[in-house]
N, C-alpha and C positions, 0 to 999 in steps of 0.2 A: 488275279487283279491285283493292283499294287496297294499295299496300305498307306492310308493318309498319315502325314507327320502331325505330330501335336501342333505345329505351328498351323498348319493348313485347316486342321479343324478348329482352332481358336478364331482365325481369321474370317473362317466361315461363318461361325456362330456371331461373332461380333458385326460382320455385315449384314446378316439375317436380322439382327435386333436392332439396325438403325432405323429411325422413322422415315426415311426418305427412300426413293427409288427415281431414277436409276442411279446406281452407285458404280462409278468408275475407278479402278484400282491402277495406279501406274507405278514404274519402277524408274529411278534415276541410277544409271550406272555410270561409273567414271573408270574406264579401262586404265587410266594413266595412273590411279590410286593418289590423285592429288601432286604426282610430279611434273611440273610445268616441262621438264626437259623431254617427257614422251608425248607432248601434246601434238595430236596428228591433224589437227584441224585447222592449225595457223592462225586460231584466234586467240589471244591472249585474255585472260578472265578480265582483267583491267580495261580491255577494249570494248567490254560490252556495253551496251545503252544502259542508261542509269534506271533504276527500280522505280515504278510507280509508287507515289507517295503513301499509298495503302500498305504496300509491302515492307516498308522501312522497319516496321516494328518488328518483322518476322526475323529479321537478321540481326536484330538490335541485341548487344551483349548485356545491356541493363533492364533486361524485362523483368 
C-alpha cells in the first residue's frame, strides 16, 4: 500500500472538517505555463467572455 503524502493527509483532514457536503475539489492545469506562444486551443485569454459582476472582486489586485 502506498503511503499518503502530508499534503493528502492535510487536505483530507480539511475537507472532513468542512460543515458542508458534498465537497467537490477541482484542479486547474495550464500546460502552457502562461506562455501564450504555446496556446494549443486557439482562444486567447483576452478573447474570453467578460466575467460576471460577482467575480470581479476575485481577480482584483486591490482586495
